[in-house]
N, CA, C, O and the ligand as a Tripos MOL2 file, in Angstrom:
@<TRIPOS>MOLECULE
protein
  257   255    65     0     0
PROTEIN
NO_CHARGES

@<TRIPOS>ATOM
      1 N          -6.2240   -9.7320   17.6440 N.3       1 MET1
      2 CA         -5.6190  -10.5490   16.5100 C.3       1 MET1
      3 C          -5.4500   -9.5130   15.3560 C.2       1 MET1
      4 O          -6.3880   -8.8270   14.9490 O.2       1 MET1
      5 N          -4.2210   -9.4530   14.8760 N.am      2 THR2
      6 CA         -3.9440   -8.6610   13.6820 C.3       2 THR2
      7 C          -3.1620   -9.3790   12.7290 C.2       2 THR2
      8 O          -2.6090  -10.4280   13.0570 O.2       2 THR2
      9 N          -3.0600   -8.8760   11.4950 N.am      3 GLY3
     10 CA         -2.2710   -9.5720   10.5280 C.3       3 GLY3
     11 C          -3.1870   -9.9020    9.3030 C.2       3 GLY3
     12 O          -4.2000   -9.2450    9.0650 O.2       3 GLY3
     13 N          -2.8090  -10.8620    8.6110 N.am      4 LEU4
     14 CA         -3.5250  -11.2350    7.3320 C.3       4 LEU4
     15 C          -4.5750  -12.2140    7.4700 C.2       4 LEU4
     16 O          -4.3770  -13.3230    7.9670 O.2       4 LEU4
     17 N          -5.7890  -11.7810    6.9960 N.am      5 CYS5
     18 CA         -6.8850  -12.5350    7.0070 C.3       5 CYS5
     19 C          -6.8680  -13.5130    5.8110 C.2       5 CYS5
     20 O          -6.1000  -13.2330    4.8910 O.2       5 CYS5
     21 N          -7.5550  -14.5260    5.7240 N.am      6 ARG6
     22 CA         -7.5950  -15.4130    4.5560 C.3       6 ARG6
     23 C          -8.2950  -14.7630    3.4100 C.2       6 ARG6
     24 O          -8.1910  -15.2670    2.2920 O.2       6 ARG6
     25 N          -9.0070  -13.6720    3.6020 N.am      7 SER7
     26 CA         -9.5590  -12.8670    2.6130 C.3       7 SER7
     27 C          -8.4130  -12.1350    1.8180 C.2       7 SER7
     28 O          -8.6520  -11.6440    0.7140 O.2       7 SER7
     29 N          -7.2700  -12.0750    2.3460 N.am      8 GLY8
     30 CA         -6.1450  -11.4010    1.7520 C.3       8 GLY8
     31 C          -6.1960   -9.9030    1.9450 C.2       8 GLY8
     32 O          -5.3490   -9.1950    1.3990 O.2       8 GLY8
     33 N          -7.1410   -9.3960    2.6890 N.am      9 LYS9
     34 CA         -7.2560   -8.0080    2.8550 C.3       9 LYS9
     35 C          -6.4700   -7.6730    4.2180 C.2       9 LYS9
     36 O          -6.2680   -8.5220    5.0870 O.2       9 LYS9
     37 N          -6.0730   -6.4030    4.2950 N.am     10 THR10
     38 CA         -5.4130   -5.8940    5.4100 C.3      10 THR10
     39 C          -6.4270   -5.9650    6.5390 C.2      10 THR10
     40 O          -7.5740   -5.5800    6.3150 O.2      10 THR10
     41 N          -6.0940   -6.4230    7.7160 N.am     11 ALA11
     42 CA         -6.8770   -6.5300    8.8900 C.3      11 ALA11
     43 C          -6.5870   -5.4240    9.9140 C.2      11 ALA11
     44 O          -5.4340   -5.0710   10.1580 O.2      11 ALA11
     45 N          -7.6360   -4.9000   10.4920 N.am     12 TYR12
     46 CA         -7.4460   -3.9560   11.6290 C.3      12 TYR12
     47 C          -8.0940   -4.4920   12.8420 C.2      12 TYR12
     48 O          -9.1340   -5.1500   12.8130 O.2      12 TYR12
     49 N          -7.4050   -4.1710   13.9610 N.am     13 PRO13
     50 CA         -7.8520   -4.8030   15.2520 C.3      13 PRO13
     51 C          -9.1820   -4.3750   15.8090 C.2      13 PRO13
     52 O          -9.8240   -5.0780   16.5890 O.2      13 PRO13
     53 N          -9.5960   -3.1140   15.3510 N.am     14 ASP14
     54 CA        -10.9230   -2.6300   15.8130 C.3      14 ASP14
     55 C         -11.4690   -1.5930   14.8790 C.2      14 ASP14
     56 O         -10.8140   -1.2240   13.9040 O.2      14 ASP14
     57 N         -12.6160   -1.1330   15.1510 N.am     15 GLU15
     58 CA        -13.2770   -0.2270   14.1450 C.3      15 GLU15
     59 C         -12.6310    1.0900   14.0290 C.2      15 GLU15
     60 O         -12.5280    1.6630   12.9450 O.2      15 GLU15
     61 N         -12.1840    1.5890   15.1670 N.am     16 GLY16
     62 CA        -11.5730    2.9440   15.1770 C.3      16 GLY16
     63 C         -10.2210    2.9150   14.3850 C.2      16 GLY16
     64 O          -9.8500    3.9110   13.7630 O.2      16 GLY16
     65 N          -9.5010    1.7740   14.4180 N.am     17 THR17
     66 CA         -8.2300    1.7070   13.6810 C.3      17 THR17
     67 C          -8.6350    1.6310   12.1510 C.2      17 THR17
     68 O          -8.0520    2.3180   11.3120 O.2      17 THR17
     69 N          -9.6020    0.8120   11.8500 N.am     18 ALA18
     70 CA        -10.0160    0.7830   10.5030 C.3      18 ALA18
     71 C         -10.5680    2.0210    9.9390 C.2      18 ALA18
     72 O         -10.2490    2.3440    8.7950 O.2      18 ALA18
     73 N         -11.3810    2.7580   10.6490 N.am     19 GLU19
     74 CA        -11.8160    4.1060   10.2260 C.3      19 GLU19
     75 C         -10.6680    5.0480   10.0240 C.2      19 GLU19
     76 O         -10.7130    5.8480    9.0890 O.2      19 GLU19
     77 N          -9.6930    5.0100   10.7980 N.am     20 GLU20
     78 CA         -8.5290    5.8870   10.7200 C.3      20 GLU20
     79 C          -7.7350    5.5690    9.4120 C.2      20 GLU20
     80 O          -7.2930    6.4780    8.7110 O.2      20 GLU20
     81 N          -7.5620    4.1930    9.0950 N.am     21 ALA21
     82 CA         -6.8940    3.8910    7.9360 C.3      21 ALA21
     83 C          -7.7340    4.2880    6.7480 C.2      21 ALA21
     84 O          -7.1930    4.7610    5.7490 O.2      21 ALA21
     85 N          -9.1120    4.1010    6.8260 N.am     22 LEU22
     86 CA        -10.0070    4.5140    5.7520 C.3      22 LEU22
     87 C          -9.8160    5.9600    5.4040 C.2      22 LEU22
     88 O          -9.6870    6.3270    4.2370 O.2      22 LEU22
     89 N          -9.7990    6.7380    6.3800 N.am     23 GLY23
     90 CA         -9.6440    8.1970    6.2690 C.3      23 GLY23
     91 C          -8.3980    8.5830    5.5520 C.2      23 GLY23
     92 O          -8.3850    9.4100    4.6410 O.2      23 GLY23
     93 N          -7.2540    7.8920    6.0410 N.am     24 ALA24
     94 CA         -5.9870    8.1130    5.3790 C.3      24 ALA24
     95 C          -5.8920    7.7810    4.0170 C.2      24 ALA24
     96 O          -5.2690    8.5050    3.2410 O.2      24 ALA24
     97 N          -6.5070    6.6520    3.6220 N.am     25 ILE25
     98 CA         -6.4570    6.1780    2.2850 C.3      25 ILE25
     99 C          -7.3020    7.0580    1.2750 C.2      25 ILE25
    100 O          -6.9350    7.3320    0.1330 O.2      25 ILE25
    101 N          -8.4450    7.4460    1.8440 N.am     26 ARG26
    102 CA         -9.3230    8.3490    0.9860 C.3      26 ARG26
    103 C          -8.6640    9.8160    0.7370 C.2      26 ARG26
    104 O          -8.7330   10.3960   -0.3470 O.2      26 ARG26
    105 N          -8.0410   10.3130    1.8470 N.am     27 ALA27
    106 CA         -7.2470   11.5830    1.7420 C.3      27 ALA27
    107 C          -6.1650   11.5020    0.7210 C.2      27 ALA27
    108 O          -5.9730   12.4240   -0.0720 O.2      27 ALA27
    109 N          -5.4590   10.4120    0.7310 N.am     28 GLU28
    110 CA         -4.2960   10.2070   -0.1510 C.3      28 GLU28
    111 C          -4.8340    9.9830   -1.6470 C.2      28 GLU28
    112 O          -4.2680   10.5480   -2.5830 O.2      28 GLU28
    113 N          -5.8070    9.2460   -1.8250 N.am     29 ASN29
    114 CA         -6.4180    9.0740   -3.1860 C.3      29 ASN29
    115 C          -6.8860   10.3110   -3.7580 C.2      29 ASN29
    116 O          -6.7610   10.5420   -4.9600 O.2      29 ASN29
    117 N          -7.4420   11.1520   -2.9130 N.am     30 GLU30
    118 CA         -7.9300   12.4410   -3.3540 C.3      30 GLU30
    119 C          -6.8160   13.2880   -3.9610 C.2      30 GLU30
    120 O          -6.9820   14.0080   -4.9460 O.2      30 GLU30
    121 N          -5.6410   13.1450   -3.2830 N.am     31 ARG31
    122 CA         -4.4880   13.9560   -3.7940 C.3      31 ARG31
    123 C          -3.8470   13.3320   -4.9100 C.2      31 ARG31
    124 O          -3.5050   14.0240   -5.8690 O.2      31 ARG31
    125 N          -3.6190   11.9310   -4.8850 N.am     32 MET32
    126 CA         -2.7150   11.2920   -5.7600 C.3      32 MET32
    127 C          -3.4790   10.6030   -6.9400 C.2      32 MET32
    128 O          -2.9760   10.5130   -8.0600 O.2      32 MET32
    129 N          -4.7260   10.1210   -6.6270 N.am     33 ALA33
    130 CA         -5.3720    9.3780   -7.6810 C.3      33 ALA33
    131 C          -6.8620    9.6030   -7.7120 C.2      33 ALA33
    132 O          -7.6350    8.6700   -7.4970 O.2      33 ALA33
    133 N          -7.2950   10.8730   -7.9870 N.am     34 PRO34
    134 CA         -8.7600   11.1330   -7.9740 C.3      34 PRO34
    135 C          -9.5290   10.2780   -8.9330 C.2      34 PRO34
    136 O          -9.1120   10.0980  -10.0770 O.2      34 PRO34
    137 N         -10.6190    9.7570   -8.5040 N.am     35 GLY35
    138 CA        -11.4530    8.9610   -9.2670 C.3      35 GLY35
    139 C         -11.1420    7.4820   -9.1910 C.2      35 GLY35
    140 O         -11.8910    6.6610   -9.7190 O.2      35 GLY35
    141 N         -10.0490    7.1360   -8.5440 N.am     36 ARG36
    142 CA         -9.7390    5.7180   -8.4400 C.3      36 ARG36
    143 C         -10.7270    5.1340   -7.3740 C.2      36 ARG36
    144 O         -11.1600    5.7870   -6.4240 O.2      36 ARG36
    145 N         -11.0300    3.8430   -7.6420 N.am     37 ARG37
    146 CA        -11.8550    3.2130   -6.7710 C.3      37 ARG37
    147 C         -11.2810    3.0440   -5.4510 C.2      37 ARG37
    148 O         -10.1380    2.5980   -5.3510 O.2      37 ARG37
    149 N         -11.9850    3.3660   -4.3950 N.am     38 GLU38
    150 CA        -11.3770    3.4070   -3.0210 C.3      38 GLU38
    151 C         -12.3500    2.8010   -2.0920 C.2      38 GLU38
    152 O         -13.5410    2.7170   -2.3910 O.2      38 GLU38
    153 N         -11.8430    2.3500   -0.9040 N.am     39 PRO39
    154 CA        -12.7850    1.9190    0.0730 C.3      39 PRO39
    155 C         -13.7150    2.9780    0.6280 C.2      39 PRO39
    156 O         -13.3020    4.1180    0.8370 O.2      39 PRO39
    157 N         -14.9650    2.6160    0.8690 N.am     40 THR40
    158 CA        -15.8150    3.5390    1.3760 C.3      40 THR40
    159 C         -16.3710    3.3920    2.8110 C.2      40 THR40
    160 O         -17.0000    4.2760    3.3930 O.2      40 THR40
    161 N         -16.0560    2.1260    3.3370 N.am     41 ARG41
    162 CA        -16.5870    1.8580    4.5810 C.3      41 ARG41
    163 C         -15.8150    0.8050    5.2660 C.2      41 ARG41
    164 O         -14.9420    0.2150    4.6300 O.2      41 ARG41
    165 N         -16.0470    0.5120    6.4930 N.am     42 THR42
    166 CA        -15.3480   -0.5050    7.1620 C.3      42 THR42
    167 C         -16.4070   -1.6250    7.5310 C.2      42 THR42
    168 O         -17.6120   -1.3810    7.5890 O.2      42 THR42
    169 N         -15.8670   -2.8530    7.7700 N.am     43 TYR43
    170 CA        -16.7800   -3.9120    8.2450 C.3      43 TYR43
    171 C         -16.0710   -4.9270    9.0380 C.2      43 TYR43
    172 O         -14.8740   -5.1440    8.8460 O.2      43 TYR43
    173 N         -16.8130   -5.6070    9.9920 N.am     44 GLU44
    174 CA        -16.2350   -6.5690   10.8140 C.3      44 GLU44
    175 C         -16.2330   -7.9280   10.0080 C.2      44 GLU44
    176 O         -17.2490   -8.3180    9.4340 O.2      44 GLU44
    177 N         -15.1560   -8.5630    9.9930 N.am     45 CYS45
    178 CA        -14.9150   -9.7540    9.1350 C.3      45 CYS45
    179 C         -15.5880  -11.0040    9.7880 C.2      45 CYS45
    180 O         -15.5630  -11.1510   11.0100 O.2      45 CYS45
    181 N         -16.1500  -11.8410    9.0090 N.am     46 ASP46
    182 CA        -16.7500  -13.0530    9.5880 C.3      46 ASP46
    183 C         -15.6160  -14.0740    9.8150 C.2      46 ASP46
    184 O         -15.7440  -14.9420   10.6780 O.2      46 ASP46
    185 N         -14.5220  -13.9840    9.0640 N.am     47 HIS47
    186 CA        -13.5690  -15.0570    9.1110 C.3      47 HIS47
    187 C         -12.5660  -14.7790   10.2770 C.2      47 HIS47
    188 O         -12.2180  -15.7090   11.0050 O.2      47 HIS47
    189 N         -12.1130  -13.5530   10.4540 N.am     48 CYS48
    190 CA        -11.1230  -13.3870   11.3720 C.3      48 CYS48
    191 C         -11.4310  -12.4480   12.4890 C.2      48 CYS48
    192 O         -10.5670  -12.1530   13.3150 O.2      48 CYS48
    193 N         -12.6160  -11.9830   12.5310 N.am     49 ALA49
    194 CA        -13.0970  -11.0190   13.5800 C.3      49 ALA49
    195 C         -12.3550   -9.7540   13.6940 C.2      49 ALA49
    196 O         -12.5910   -9.0010   14.6390 O.2      49 ALA49
    197 N         -11.4750   -9.4640   12.8000 N.am     50 ASP50
    198 CA        -10.8610   -8.1070   12.5870 C.3      50 ASP50
    199 C         -11.7480   -7.3840   11.7220 C.2      50 ASP50
    200 O         -12.8360   -7.8310   11.3580 O.2      50 ASP50
    201 N         -11.2390   -6.1570   11.3590 N.am     51 TRP51
    202 CA        -11.9320   -5.2060   10.5320 C.3      51 TRP51
    203 C         -11.2050   -4.9240    9.3000 C.2      51 TRP51
    204 O          -9.9840   -4.7710    9.3240 O.2      51 TRP51
    205 N         -11.9360   -4.8410    8.1410 N.am     52 HIS52
    206 CA        -11.4210   -4.6280    6.9410 C.3      52 HIS52
    207 C         -12.1500   -3.3800    6.2610 C.2      52 HIS52
    208 O         -13.1460   -2.8500    6.7540 O.2      52 HIS52
    209 N         -11.5360   -2.9650    5.0630 N.am     53 LEU53
    210 CA        -12.0920   -1.8500    4.3030 C.3      53 LEU53
    211 C         -12.7120   -2.5260    3.0830 C.2      53 LEU53
    212 O         -12.2220   -3.5400    2.5860 O.2      53 LEU53
    213 N         -13.8190   -1.9210    2.6160 N.am     54 THR54
    214 CA        -14.4650   -2.4250    1.4670 C.3      54 THR54
    215 C         -15.0970   -1.1820    0.6140 C.2      54 THR54
    216 O         -15.4870   -0.1690    1.1950 O.2      54 THR54
    217 N         -15.1680   -1.3230   -0.7480 N.am     55 SER55
    218 CA        -15.7480   -0.3450   -1.4610 C.3      55 SER55
    219 C         -17.1970   -0.7370   -1.8330 C.2      55 SER55
    220 O         -17.9040    0.0260   -2.4920 O.2      55 SER55
    221 N         -17.5990   -1.8790   -1.4200 N.am     56 LYS56
    222 CA        -18.9060   -2.3220   -1.6890 C.3      56 LYS56
    223 C         -19.9920   -1.6080   -0.7480 C.2      56 LYS56
    224 O         -19.7360   -1.3790    0.4350 O.2      56 LYS56
    225 N         -21.0500   -1.3140   -1.2580 N.am     57 PRO57
    226 CA        -22.1230   -0.6900   -0.4540 C.3      57 PRO57
    227 C         -22.5740   -1.6560    0.5980 C.2      57 PRO57
    228 O         -22.5520   -2.8720    0.4100 O.2      57 PRO57
    229 N         -22.9950   -1.0820    1.7380 N.am     58 ALA58
    230 CA        -23.5880   -1.9400    2.8540 C.3      58 ALA58
    231 C         -24.8630   -2.5500    2.4160 C.2      58 ALA58
    232 O         -25.6840   -1.9420    1.7300 O.2      58 ALA58
    233 N         -25.0120   -3.7910    2.8370 N.am     59 ARG59
    234 CA        -26.3050   -4.5150    2.6270 C.3      59 ARG59
    235 C         -27.3230   -3.9300    3.5890 C.2      59 ARG59
    236 O         -26.9800   -3.8010    4.7640 O.2      59 ARG59
    237 N         -28.5030   -3.5750    3.2230 N.am     60 ARG60
    238 CA        -29.4890   -3.0660    4.0430 C.3      60 ARG60
    239 C         -30.5250   -4.2240    4.2670 C.2      60 ARG60
    240 O         -30.8600   -5.0110    3.3810 O.2      60 ARG60
    241 N         -30.9720   -4.2360    5.5030 N.am     61 ARG61
    242 CA        -32.0430   -5.3300    5.8060 C.3      61 ARG61
    243 C         -33.3300   -4.9420    5.1530 C.2      61 ARG61
    244 O         -34.1310   -5.7960    4.7720 O.2      61 ARG61
    245 N         -33.5380   -3.6260    5.0200 N.am     62 ARG62
    246 CA        -34.7980   -3.2430    4.3800 C.3      62 ARG62
    247 C         -34.7220   -1.8140    3.8560 C.2      62 ARG62
    248 O         -34.1480   -0.9360    4.5000 O.2      62 ARG62
    249 N         -35.2770   -1.6030    2.7430 N.am     63 ALA63
    250 CA        -35.2030   -0.3320    2.1120 C.3      63 ALA63
    251 C         -35.9710    0.7620    3.0100 C.2      63 ALA63
    252 O         -37.0210    0.4910    3.5930 O.2      63 ALA63
    253 N         -35.4160    1.8880    3.0600 N.am     64 LEU64
    254 CA        -36.1200    2.9820    3.8280 C.3      64 LEU64
    255 C         -36.8680    3.8630    2.9350 C.2      64 LEU64
    256 O         -37.5040    4.8120    3.3940 O.2      64 LEU64
    257 ZN        -10.9220  -11.0610    7.7970 Zn       65 ZN65
@<TRIPOS>BOND
     1     1     2 1
     2     2     3 1
     3     3     4 2
     4     3     5 am
     5     5     6 1
     6     6     7 1
     7     7     8 2
     8     7     9 am
     9     9    10 1
    10    10    11 1
    11    11    12 2
    12    11    13 am
    13    13    14 1
    14    14    15 1
    15    15    16 2
    16    15    17 am
    17    17    18 1
    18    18    19 1
    19    19    20 2
    20    19    21 am
    21    21    22 1
    22    22    23 1
    23    23    24 2
    24    23    25 am
    25    25    26 1
    26    26    27 1
    27    27    28 2
    28    27    29 am
    29    29    30 1
    30    30    31 1
    31    31    32 2
    32    31    33 am
    33    33    34 1
    34    34    35 1
    35    35    36 2
    36    35    37 am
    37    37    38 1
    38    38    39 1
    39    39    40 2
    40    39    41 am
    41    41    42 1
    42    42    43 1
    43    43    44 2
    44    43    45 am
    45    45    46 1
    46    46    47 1
    47    47    48 2
    48    47    49 am
    49    49    50 1
    50    50    51 1
    51    51    52 2
    52    51    53 am
    53    53    54 1
    54    54    55 1
    55    55    56 2
    56    55    57 am
    57    57    58 1
    58    58    59 1
    59    59    60 2
    60    59    61 am
    61    61    62 1
    62    62    63 1
    63    63    64 2
    64    63    65 am
    65    65    66 1
    66    66    67 1
    67    67    68 2
    68    67    69 am
    69    69    70 1
    70    70    71 1
    71    71    72 2
    72    71    73 am
    73    73    74 1
    74    74    75 1
    75    75    76 2
    76    75    77 am
    77    77    78 1
    78    78    79 1
    79    79    80 2
    80    79    81 am
    81    81    82 1
    82    82    83 1
    83    83    84 2
    84    83    85 am
    85    85    86 1
    86    86    87 1
    87    87    88 2
    88    87    89 am
    89    89    90 1
    90    90    91 1
    91    91    92 2
    92    91    93 am
    93    93    94 1
    94    94    95 1
    95    95    96 2
    96    95    97 am
    97    97    98 1
    98    98    99 1
    99    99   100 2
   100    99   101 am
   101   101   102 1
   102   102   103 1
   103   103   104 2
   104   103   105 am
   105   105   106 1
   106   106   107 1
   107   107   108 2
   108   107   109 am
   109   109   110 1
   110   110   111 1
   111   111   112 2
   112   111   113 am
   113   113   114 1
   114   114   115 1
   115   115   116 2
   116   115   117 am
   117   117   118 1
   118   118   119 1
   119   119   120 2
   120   119   121 am
   121   121   122 1
   122   122   123 1
   123   123   124 2
   124   123   125 am
   125   125   126 1
   126   126   127 1
   127   127   128 2
   128   127   129 am
   129   129   130 1
   130   130   131 1
   131   131   132 2
   132   131   133 am
   133   133   134 1
   134   134   135 1
   135   135   136 2
   136   135   137 am
   137   137   138 1
   138   138   139 1
   139   139   140 2
   140   139   141 am
   141   141   142 1
   142   142   143 1
   143   143   144 2
   144   143   145 am
   145   145   146 1
   146   146   147 1
   147   147   148 2
   148   147   149 am
   149   149   150 1
   150   150   151 1
   151   151   152 2
   152   151   153 am
   153   153   154 1
   154   154   155 1
   155   155   156 2
   156   155   157 am
   157   157   158 1
   158   158   159 1
   159   159   160 2
   160   159   161 am
   161   161   162 1
   162   162   163 1
   163   163   164 2
   164   163   165 am
   165   165   166 1
   166   166   167 1
   167   167   168 2
   168   167   169 am
   169   169   170 1
   170   170   171 1
   171   171   172 2
   172   171   173 am
   173   173   174 1
   174   174   175 1
   175   175   176 2
   176   175   177 am
   177   177   178 1
   178   178   179 1
   179   179   180 2
   180   179   181 am
   181   181   182 1
   182   182   183 1
   183   183   184 2
   184   183   185 am
   185   185   186 1
   186   186   187 1
   187   187   188 2
   188   187   189 am
   189   189   190 1
   190   190   191 1
   191   191   192 2
   192   191   193 am
   193   193   194 1
   194   194   195 1
   195   195   196 2
   196   195   197 am
   197   197   198 1
   198   198   199 1
   199   199   200 2
   200   199   201 am
   201   201   202 1
   202   202   203 1
   203   203   204 2
   204   203   205 am
   205   205   206 1
   206   206   207 1
   207   207   208 2
   208   207   209 am
   209   209   210 1
   210   210   211 1
   211   211   212 2
   212   211   213 am
   213   213   214 1
   214   214   215 1
   215   215   216 2
   216   215   217 am
   217   217   218 1
   218   218   219 1
   219   219   220 2
   220   219   221 am
   221   221   222 1
   222   222   223 1
   223   223   224 2
   224   223   225 am
   225   225   226 1
   226   226   227 1
   227   227   228 2
   228   227   229 am
   229   229   230 1
   230   230   231 1
   231   231   232 2
   232   231   233 am
   233   233   234 1
   234   234   235 1
   235   235   236 2
   236   235   237 am
   237   237   238 1
   238   238   239 1
   239   239   240 2
   240   239   241 am
   241   241   242 1
   242   242   243 1
   243   243   244 2
   244   243   245 am
   245   245   246 1
   246   246   247 1
   247   247   248 2
   248   247   249 am
   249   249   250 1
   250   250   251 1
   251   251   252 2
   252   251   253 am
   253   253   254 1
   254   254   255 1
   255   255   256 2
@<TRIPOS>SUBSTRUCTURE
     1 MET1         2 RESIDUE 1 A MET
     2 THR2         6 RESIDUE 1 A THR
     3 GLY3        10 RESIDUE 1 A GLY
     4 LEU4        14 RESIDUE 1 A LEU
     5 CYS5        18 RESIDUE 1 A CYS
     6 ARG6        22 RESIDUE 1 A ARG
     7 SER7        26 RESIDUE 1 A SER
     8 GLY8        30 RESIDUE 1 A GLY
     9 LYS9        34 RESIDUE 1 A LYS
    10 THR10       38 RESIDUE 1 A THR
    11 ALA11       42 RESIDUE 1 A ALA
    12 TYR12       46 RESIDUE 1 A TYR
    13 PRO13       50 RESIDUE 1 A PRO
    14 ASP14       54 RESIDUE 1 A ASP
    15 GLU15       58 RESIDUE 1 A GLU
    16 GLY16       62 RESIDUE 1 A GLY
    17 THR17       66 RESIDUE 1 A THR
    18 ALA18       70 RESIDUE 1 A ALA
    19 GLU19       74 RESIDUE 1 A GLU
    20 GLU20       78 RESIDUE 1 A GLU
    21 ALA21       82 RESIDUE 1 A ALA
    22 LEU22       86 RESIDUE 1 A LEU
    23 GLY23       90 RESIDUE 1 A GLY
    24 ALA24       94 RESIDUE 1 A ALA
    25 ILE25       98 RESIDUE 1 A ILE
    26 ARG26      102 RESIDUE 1 A ARG
    27 ALA27      106 RESIDUE 1 A ALA
    28 GLU28      110 RESIDUE 1 A GLU
    29 ASN29      114 RESIDUE 1 A ASN
    30 GLU30      118 RESIDUE 1 A GLU
    31 ARG31      122 RESIDUE 1 A ARG
    32 MET32      126 RESIDUE 1 A MET
    33 ALA33      130 RESIDUE 1 A ALA
    34 PRO34      134 RESIDUE 1 A PRO
    35 GLY35      138 RESIDUE 1 A GLY
    36 ARG36      142 RESIDUE 1 A ARG
    37 ARG37      146 RESIDUE 1 A ARG
    38 GLU38      150 RESIDUE 1 A GLU
    39 PRO39      154 RESIDUE 1 A PRO
    40 THR40      158 RESIDUE 1 A THR
    41 ARG41      162 RESIDUE 1 A ARG
    42 THR42      166 RESIDUE 1 A THR
    43 TYR43      170 RESIDUE 1 A TYR
    44 GLU44      174 RESIDUE 1 A GLU
    45 CYS45      178 RESIDUE 1 A CYS
    46 ASP46      182 RESIDUE 1 A ASP
    47 HIS47      186 RESIDUE 1 A HIS
    48 CYS48      190 RESIDUE 1 A CYS
    49 ALA49      194 RESIDUE 1 A ALA
    50 ASP50      198 RESIDUE 1 A ASP
    51 TRP51      202 RESIDUE 1 A TRP
    52 HIS52      206 RESIDUE 1 A HIS
    53 LEU53      210 RESIDUE 1 A LEU
    54 THR54      214 RESIDUE 1 A THR
    55 SER55      218 RESIDUE 1 A SER
    56 LYS56      222 RESIDUE 1 A LYS
    57 PRO57      226 RESIDUE 1 A PRO
    58 ALA58      230 RESIDUE 1 A ALA
    59 ARG59      234 RESIDUE 1 A ARG
    60 ARG60      238 RESIDUE 1 A ARG
    61 ARG61      242 RESIDUE 1 A ARG
    62 ARG62      246 RESIDUE 1 A ARG
    63 ALA63      250 RESIDUE 1 A ALA
    64 LEU64      254 RESIDUE 1 A LEU
    65 ZN65       257 GROUP 0 **** ****
């Protein structure tokens, strides 16, 4: 399943694709817009079961 999630974010069909897109966005921002907020990780969506990018830190179950 690909396309638009109701979250409005771009959806990627699997983690590998999302990681690839994340890398491309980060590389481009580094050249074009340093310091801009950018996605930092991928996550599997609860709504559409696709993958999205987010700049929010991962929630940890417990502090290490
Ligand atoms: Zn989604």
